[in-house]
C-alpha positions as CSV (number, residue, x, y, z in Angstrom):
1,M,62.9,85.1,89.4
2,E,63.9,83.2,92.0
3,Q,67.4,81.6,90.8
4,A,68.1,86.0,90.2
5,I,68.0,86.7,93.4
6,Q,69.6,83.8,94.9
7,N,72.8,84.9,93.0
8,Y,73.1,88.2,94.3
9,S,72.4,86.2,98.2
10,N,75.6,87.9,98.9
11,S,75.5,91.1,96.9
12,F,76.8,94.3,97.6
13,M,75.4,97.9,97.0
14,D,77.9,100.4,96.2
15,M,78.0,103.6,97.8
16,N,80.1,107.2,96.8
17,V,79.6,109.4,99.8
18,I,80.3,112.4,100.5
19,L,80.8,114.1,104.3
20,T,80.2,117.4,104.6
21,F,81.4,119.1,107.8
22,D,80.4,122.7,109.7
23,K,84.3,123.2,110.3
24,G,87.3,122.4,107.7
25,D,90.3,120.3,108.5
26,K,93.9,121.4,109.6
27,N,94.0,121.6,105.7
28,G,91.0,123.2,105.7
29,D,88.9,121.0,103.8
30,T,85.2,120.9,104.9
31,Q,84.8,117.8,102.6
32,E,85.2,113.6,103.2
33,F,84.9,111.3,100.2
34,F,84.4,107.7,100.6
35,D,83.5,104.6,99.0
36,L,81.5,101.2,100.4
37,R,80.1,98.7,99.9
38,I,76.7,97.4,101.6
39,P,75.6,93.9,101.8
40,V,72.2,93.6,101.3
41,S,69.9,91.0,102.0
42,K,67.2,89.0,100.6
43,D,65.3,89.3,104.4
44,E,65.4,93.5,104.2
45,V,62.4,95.6,105.2
46,D,62.4,99.0,103.0
47,A,65.2,101.1,102.2
48,M,65.1,103.4,104.7
49,T,65.8,100.7,107.8
50,F,68.1,98.5,105.6
51,L,69.9,102.5,106.2
52,N,69.3,102.7,108.9
53,E,70.4,99.6,110.2
54,K,73.9,99.4,107.7
55,F,75.1,102.9,106.7
56,F,75.2,105.7,109.2
57,K,76.9,103.6,112.4
58,R,79.0,103.0,108.5
59,V,79.4,107.1,108.8
60,V,80.4,107.5,112.1
61,K,83.2,104.6,111.6
62,K,84.2,107.2,109.2
63,C,83.8,109.9,110.7
64,N,86.5,109.0,113.8
65,Q,88.5,107.1,110.8
66,Y,88.6,111.0,109.4
67,N,89.0,112.4,113.0
68,R,86.4,114.6,112.4
69,P,83.7,114.7,115.7
70,V,80.1,114.1,114.2
71,G,78.5,116.6,115.8
72,D,80.4,118.2,112.7
73,L,78.9,116.7,110.0
74,I,76.4,118.9,108.3
75,K,75.2,116.6,104.9
76,I,75.7,113.6,103.7
77,S,75.3,112.3,100.2
78,T,75.4,109.5,98.4
79,A,75.0,108.0,95.2
80,S,74.0,104.5,95.3
81,N,73.5,101.3,92.8
82,W,69.7,100.5,94.3
83,S,69.6,98.0,91.2
84,V,71.2,95.6,93.5
85,F,68.3,96.7,96.5
86,E,65.5,96.3,94.1
87,T,66.7,93.2,92.3
88,I,67.9,91.2,95.6
89,T,64.6,92.8,98.1
90,N,62.0,93.3,95.6
91,L,61.6,96.7,97.3
92,E,61.9,100.6,95.9
93,A,65.8,102.4,96.1
94,L,65.0,105.0,98.2
95,S,64.7,107.6,95.4
96,E,61.7,105.9,94.4
97,L,59.9,106.5,97.7
98,G,60.9,110.5,96.9
99,H,64.2,110.9,98.4
100,D,67.3,112.8,97.4
101,C,69.5,110.3,99.0
102,K,70.7,113.4,101.2
103,W,70.6,114.3,104.5
104,Y,70.8,117.5,106.7
105,F,72.2,118.1,110.5
106,G,72.8,121.1,112.1
107,T,71.0,122.6,115.6
108,G,68.7,125.7,115.2
109,R,67.4,125.1,111.6
110,N,63.6,124.5,110.7
111,D,63.6,122.5,107.4
112,L,64.8,118.8,109.4
113,D,62.5,116.6,108.7
114,I,62.4,113.9,111.4
115,W,64.5,110.8,109.9
116,E,67.3,113.9,110.3
117,R,66.6,115.0,113.9
118,T,66.6,111.5,114.4
119,L,70.0,110.9,113.6
120,M,70.9,113.5,115.2
121,S,69.4,111.9,118.3
122,K,70.7,108.0,117.8
123,H,74.8,109.5,116.7
124,G,75.1,113.0,117.2
125,F,75.2,114.2,113.9
126,G,75.1,118.3,113.6
127,I,74.5,118.8,117.4
128,D,77.5,120.9,118.2
129,A,77.5,122.9,114.7
130,D,75.1,126.0,115.0
131,M,73.1,126.1,111.5
132,S,70.6,128.6,112.6
133,R,72.0,130.7,110.0
134,I,70.3,128.2,107.1
135,N,66.9,130.1,108.4
136,D,67.8,133.6,108.3
137,D,69.4,132.2,104.1
138,E,65.1,131.0,103.9
139,I,63.8,133.8,104.8
140,A,66.2,136.3,103.4
141,T,64.9,134.3,99.7
142,M,61.7,134.6,100.6
143,V,62.1,138.9,101.2
144,M,64.0,138.6,98.2
145,K,61.0,135.9,95.5
146,A,58.6,138.6,97.3
147,K,60.6,141.9,96.5
148,V,60.8,140.0,92.2
149,V,57.2,139.3,92.2
150,A,55.4,143.3,92.8
151,L,58.4,144.0,91.2
152,L,57.1,141.7,88.0
153,E,53.2,143.1,88.9
154,Q,54.5,146.7,88.7
155,I,55.9,146.0,85.5
156,K,53.1,144.9,84.4
157,L,51.4,147.8,85.8
158,N,53.5,149.9,83.9
159,E,53.2,147.8,80.9
160,S,49.2,147.9,80.5
161,K,49.2,152.4,81.7
162,V,52.1,152.4,78.5
163,S,49.6,149.9,76.6
164,S,46.4,152.2,77.2
165,A,47.9,155.9,76.5
166,D,49.7,154.4,73.2
167,S,45.9,153.1,72.3
168,I,44.0,156.5,73.4
169,S,46.7,158.4,71.2
170,I,45.6,156.5,68.0
């Protein structure tokens, strides 16, 4: 195993990245797609620290390269070969820790976790994007689900009444 780790000493984790912005560019596109190669060291502390130190600053550079304001960034989606990270570091991949490798941003959101809020504060991700409509969508979804549940309960009640009426008439 030690030999395998030494062979990976200068290895990279490949990442496919999609950045989604609140506003479209001059062509109306709201997404940018690119690939990264992030160096992985056997001395990495954990998956979150690895990304905090090596990935998110690259996202800022890509935003600048694409002439996109980081304040308009509302989502980062990634697909990565975490097996390289696991092999070199003997640590769990982010997905193994229960994270879906997507980060959401924007002001007015009630559903952001502490990591996303920290990234907004540190890098300015999403600070110019009013995403309070997300909360409205969630409320509308909850109301719709409640209506569906009530409707299903009513159908069950009606079916049991019909079933009871059928048994009485027999």
